DOGU-765951 format. One record per residue (C-alpha): y, z, x; residue in three letters. Coordinates in nm, 3 decimals, always signed. Each point is the difference from the previous one (the first is absolute). Layout:
<nodes>
<node><c2>Y</c2><c3>Z</c3><c1>X</c1><residu>Ala</residu></node>
...
</nodes>
This chain:
<nodes>
<node><c2>+0.000</c2><c3>+0.000</c3><c1>+0.000</c1><residu>Unk</residu></node>
<node><c2>+0.344</c2><c3>-0.080</c3><c1>+0.130</c1><residu>Unk</residu></node>
<node><c2>+0.240</c2><c3>+0.282</c3><c1>+0.081</c1><residu>Unk</residu></node>
<node><c2>+0.244</c2><c3>-0.133</c3><c1>-0.259</c1><residu>Unk</residu></node>
<node><c2>-0.269</c2><c3>+0.005</c3><c1>-0.272</c1><residu>Unk</residu></node>
<node><c2>-0.109</c2><c3>+0.351</c3><c1>+0.098</c1><residu>Unk</residu></node>
<node><c2>+0.363</c2><c3>+0.120</c3><c1>-0.015</c1><residu>Unk</residu></node>
<node><c2>+0.037</c2><c3>-0.163</c3><c1>-0.343</c1><residu>Unk</residu></node>
<node><c2>-0.311</c2><c3>+0.177</c3><c1>-0.135</c1><residu>Unk</residu></node>
<node><c2>+0.096</c2><c3>+0.333</c3><c1>+0.161</c1><residu>Unk</residu></node>
<node><c2>+0.354</c2><c3>-0.018</c3><c1>-0.138</c1><residu>Unk</residu></node>
<node><c2>-0.127</c2><c3>-0.087</c3><c1>-0.349</c1><residu>Unk</residu></node>
<node><c2>-0.242</c2><c3>+0.294</c3><c1>+0.017</c1><residu>Unk</residu></node>
<node><c2>+0.278</c2><c3>+0.229</c3><c1>+0.123</c1><residu>Unk</residu></node>
<node><c2>+0.213</c2><c3>-0.091</c3><c1>-0.301</c1><residu>Unk</residu></node>
<node><c2>-0.293</c2><c3>+0.037</c3><c1>-0.242</c1><residu>Unk</residu></node>
<node><c2>-0.077</c2><c3>+0.343</c3><c1>+0.148</c1><residu>Unk</residu></node>
<node><c2>+0.365</c2><c3>+0.110</c3><c1>-0.027</c1><residu>Unk</residu></node>
<node><c2>+0.018</c2><c3>+0.040</c3><c1>+0.377</c1><residu>Unk</residu></node>
<node><c2>-0.280</c2><c3>+0.259</c3><c1>+0.006</c1><residu>Unk</residu></node>
<node><c2>-0.298</c2><c3>-0.008</c3><c1>+0.236</c1><residu>Unk</residu></node>
<node><c2>-0.327</c2><c3>-0.101</c3><c1>-0.166</c1><residu>Unk</residu></node>
<node><c2>-0.171</c2><c3>+0.291</c3><c1>+0.175</c1><residu>Unk</residu></node>
<node><c2>+0.229</c2><c3>+0.304</c3><c1>-0.002</c1><residu>Unk</residu></node>
<node><c2>+0.245</c2><c3>-0.109</c3><c1>-0.275</c1><residu>Unk</residu></node>
<node><c2>+0.299</c2><c3>+0.092</c3><c1>+0.215</c1><residu>Unk</residu></node>
<node><c2>+0.295</c2><c3>-0.229</c3><c1>+0.075</c1><residu>Unk</residu></node>
<node><c2>-0.078</c2><c3>-0.239</c3><c1>+0.286</c1><residu>Unk</residu></node>
<node><c2>+0.235</c2><c3>-0.013</c3><c1>+0.297</c1><residu>Unk</residu></node>
<node><c2>-0.195</c2><c3>-0.290</c3><c1>+0.153</c1><residu>Unk</residu></node>
<node><c2>-0.223</c2><c3>-0.183</c3><c1>-0.249</c1><residu>Unk</residu></node>
<node><c2>-0.306</c2><c3>-0.187</c3><c1>+0.126</c1><residu>Unk</residu></node>
<node><c2>-0.247</c2><c3>-0.230</c3><c1>-0.172</c1><residu>Unk</residu></node>
<node><c2>-0.325</c2><c3>+0.174</c3><c1>-0.092</c1><residu>Unk</residu></node>
<node><c2>-0.306</c2><c3>-0.198</c3><c1>-0.103</c1><residu>Unk</residu></node>
<node><c2>-0.156</c2><c3>+0.182</c3><c1>-0.295</c1><residu>Unk</residu></node>
<node><c2>-0.333</c2><c3>-0.162</c3><c1>+0.078</c1><residu>Unk</residu></node>
<node><c2>-0.017</c2><c3>-0.041</c3><c1>+0.378</c1><residu>Unk</residu></node>
<node><c2>-0.037</c2><c3>-0.346</c3><c1>+0.145</c1><residu>Unk</residu></node>
<node><c2>-0.316</c2><c3>+0.117</c3><c1>+0.178</c1><residu>Unk</residu></node>
<node><c2>-0.147</c2><c3>+0.054</c3><c1>-0.349</c1><residu>Unk</residu></node>
<node><c2>+0.103</c2><c3>-0.350</c3><c1>-0.112</c1><residu>Unk</residu></node>
<node><c2>+0.336</c2><c3>+0.117</c3><c1>-0.134</c1><residu>Unk</residu></node>
<node><c2>+0.239</c2><c3>-0.287</c3><c1>-0.056</c1><residu>Unk</residu></node>
<node><c2>+0.349</c2><c3>-0.054</c3><c1>+0.133</c1><residu>Unk</residu></node>
<node><c2>+0.160</c2><c3>-0.030</c3><c1>-0.342</c1><residu>Unk</residu></node>
<node><c2>+0.256</c2><c3>+0.180</c3><c1>-0.212</c1><residu>Unk</residu></node>
<node><c2>-0.268</c2><c3>+0.183</c3><c1>-0.202</c1><residu>Unk</residu></node>
<node><c2>-0.157</c2><c3>+0.153</c3><c1>+0.312</c1><residu>Unk</residu></node>
<node><c2>+0.320</c2><c3>+0.110</c3><c1>+0.179</c1><residu>Unk</residu></node>
<node><c2>+0.172</c2><c3>+0.332</c3><c1>-0.066</c1><residu>Unk</residu></node>
<node><c2>+0.286</c2><c3>+0.165</c3><c1>+0.184</c1><residu>Unk</residu></node>
<node><c2>-0.080</c2><c3>+0.305</c3><c1>+0.213</c1><residu>Unk</residu></node>
<node><c2>+0.220</c2><c3>+0.209</c3><c1>+0.222</c1><residu>Unk</residu></node>
<node><c2>-0.055</c2><c3>-0.072</c3><c1>+0.367</c1><residu>Unk</residu></node>
<node><c2>-0.127</c2><c3>+0.352</c3><c1>+0.074</c1><residu>Unk</residu></node>
<node><c2>-0.258</c2><c3>-0.008</c3><c1>-0.284</c1><residu>Unk</residu></node>
<node><c2>-0.116</c2><c3>-0.351</c3><c1>+0.087</c1><residu>Unk</residu></node>
<node><c2>-0.031</c2><c3>+0.086</c3><c1>+0.369</c1><residu>Unk</residu></node>
<node><c2>-0.188</c2><c3>+0.326</c3><c1>-0.070</c1><residu>Unk</residu></node>
<node><c2>-0.242</c2><c3>-0.172</c3><c1>-0.236</c1><residu>Unk</residu></node>
<node><c2>-0.101</c2><c3>-0.255</c3><c1>+0.261</c1><residu>Unk</residu></node>
<node><c2>+0.026</c2><c3>+0.215</c3><c1>+0.313</c1><residu>Unk</residu></node>
<node><c2>-0.208</c2><c3>+0.302</c3><c1>-0.092</c1><residu>Unk</residu></node>
<node><c2>-0.376</c2><c3>-0.039</c3><c1>+0.005</c1><residu>Unk</residu></node>
<node><c2>-0.066</c2><c3>+0.248</c3><c1>-0.281</c1><residu>Unk</residu></node>
<node><c2>+0.193</c2><c3>-0.231</c3><c1>-0.236</c1><residu>Unk</residu></node>
<node><c2>-0.204</c2><c3>-0.307</c3><c1>+0.098</c1><residu>Unk</residu></node>
<node><c2>-0.166</c2><c3>-0.161</c3><c1>-0.298</c1><residu>Unk</residu></node>
<node><c2>+0.221</c2><c3>+0.162</c3><c1>-0.262</c1><residu>Unk</residu></node>
<node><c2>+0.160</c2><c3>-0.223</c3><c1>-0.258</c1><residu>Unk</residu></node>
<node><c2>+0.377</c2><c3>+0.006</c3><c1>-0.033</c1><residu>Unk</residu></node>
<node><c2>-0.026</c2><c3>+0.208</c3><c1>-0.318</c1><residu>Unk</residu></node>
<node><c2>-0.245</c2><c3>+0.249</c3><c1>+0.155</c1><residu>Unk</residu></node>
<node><c2>+0.228</c2><c3>+0.040</c3><c1>+0.300</c1><residu>Unk</residu></node>
<node><c2>+0.297</c2><c3>+0.039</c3><c1>-0.234</c1><residu>Unk</residu></node>
<node><c2>-0.159</c2><c3>+0.296</c3><c1>-0.175</c1><residu>Unk</residu></node>
<node><c2>-0.085</c2><c3>+0.166</c3><c1>+0.330</c1><residu>Unk</residu></node>
<node><c2>+0.353</c2><c3>-0.059</c3><c1>+0.126</c1><residu>Unk</residu></node>
<node><c2>+0.147</c2><c3>+0.161</c3><c1>-0.312</c1><residu>Unk</residu></node>
<node><c2>-0.222</c2><c3>+0.303</c3><c1>+0.045</c1><residu>Unk</residu></node>
<node><c2>+0.100</c2><c3>+0.027</c3><c1>+0.366</c1><residu>Unk</residu></node>
<node><c2>+0.373</c2><c3>-0.010</c3><c1>-0.059</c1><residu>Unk</residu></node>
<node><c2>+0.002</c2><c3>+0.180</c3><c1>-0.336</c1><residu>Unk</residu></node>
<node><c2>-0.282</c2><c3>+0.260</c3><c1>+0.007</c1><residu>Unk</residu></node>
<node><c2>+0.097</c2><c3>+0.128</c3><c1>-0.346</c1><residu>Unk</residu></node>
<node><c2>-0.040</c2><c3>-0.352</c3><c1>-0.147</c1><residu>Unk</residu></node>
<node><c2>-0.361</c2><c3>+0.057</c3><c1>-0.109</c1><residu>Unk</residu></node>
</nodes>
């Protein structure tokens, strides 16, 4: 996918999400494109598979081994519980 297309999808997702991270639901200082279904699992590079995630959430999801294999929604719930322990 071209960088311009990825920016377009990320920006559209950012607007649709009211500027809130798909994972932690906090305002994003630096939005990034997050594949809801990873490309390694045959996720597509299209508008329906791209959400906006804050850079720190997106980086943590992909950098930490104990998050490997989690879907974006599974990671999102864990992230909410980490940053807002009284959420549950």
